[in-house]
N, C-alpha and C positions, 0 to 999 in steps of 0.2 A: 613904852617908846626908848628910841635912842639918840645919843647926839653925835651926826654925823658929819664928818669933811668930806664936802666933794672938790677933788682937783681935777678941773677938765678945762683945755681951753680953748674948744669949740662951745661959743654961745646956744645954738640950738640943743646939741645935745645935753650941755650943763644943763640947760633950763627944763628939758624934759626930764634929767634926775631929780632935779629939785620939785618936780608936780610929781611925779610919781610917788618920790619917800615921805612929803606930805601927808598923801593919802592916807598912812598910816602913823602920822602923830610925829613921828620924827622929827628932833630938832636940827635943823640944815643950818652949816655955813657953808659957802662958797668961796673958793678960788679959781683963779686962771692959770694957774705954773707951779710948776712943782715948790720952785724957791719959797714962796708966800706962804704952801701948805708945811715945808719943813720948819719957818721961823715959828708958825702958830703952835705945832706940834711941840715942838722943844720947849717956848715960852711956857706952855703950861702943858705940864705933861698930867695925863688924866681927863683931860678938857673932853676929849672925844672916846667913845665906844668903838668907832669906825672908820676908816678910812676908804673912803672909793675912790680910785684914782685912774684916769688914763694913763698905758702905757705910754703913748707917743705926744708928748708936749714939748713944745722949745725950750731951752735951757736943760731944768729938772728933770727929766720924762720920771714916770712913774718907779720904775724898776729901782734905779738910782736915790731918788726920794726915801723908798724901803731902806737900798741899803745905809745911807746916810744916817737911817731914823736908828739904827741900830738896835740896843736895849732898850733902849727909850721906847721902843715900839713893843715890847715884851708884851703889854697889857692889853695894846690896842691891837682888834680886829681889822684884816687889811682884805679888799677888793681890789684886783686890779682888772679894768675891762680894755680890750683891744681887738678891732678887726683884723687885726694880723696875726696867723698862727705864729710864726716864727717868734711873735714879741709871747704870746701866751705861753708859748714852750721856755722861753727865757725866764720867764716870772715863775715859772713853776718849779725851776730849778733855785729859787729863794728856799726854801723849803715848806713844810708841811701848814704852819699856820699862813699863808698868802693863799689866797683864795681868787681864781680867774673867772674870768666871764668872757665870752665870744661878744663882737658888735657884729651886727646889730643885733638887739633885743627888743622883746615886748615891753608894754607896761606891766603886765600880768608877771613875767619872768624876772623883772628886774628886782619888782617889790619879793617876788617868793625867794631869789638869791639873797636879798640882804636880810630877811627872815632866817635864813637856815646859815648863814656866814654868824650873825648875832645869836643862833640859840649855840653855837658852838661846836 
């Protein structure tokens, strides 16, 4: 079981992710925008094992969120998701510790990718 922070602005996607990851007994916390995710992650370093964030969010997007976390995210695993190839390509430029997954994804594929990222 992992402690996962999901940052997703689309309510339907957020609910889908939450439901999918609960099946693997993960402890899920959700936020609807990057600024709130940044606040939670910096206020309690080490409180989460994985950040799963949409790249396209109003305000602080997923890429900017990871950049603002800087060294605070060294022990945090990160999975960024997007339906836009250009955004996924930008995210890959953040370095090897950042994982990406293209939308749309299935229940099984998101669960498998989270397991893979957590395994390291």
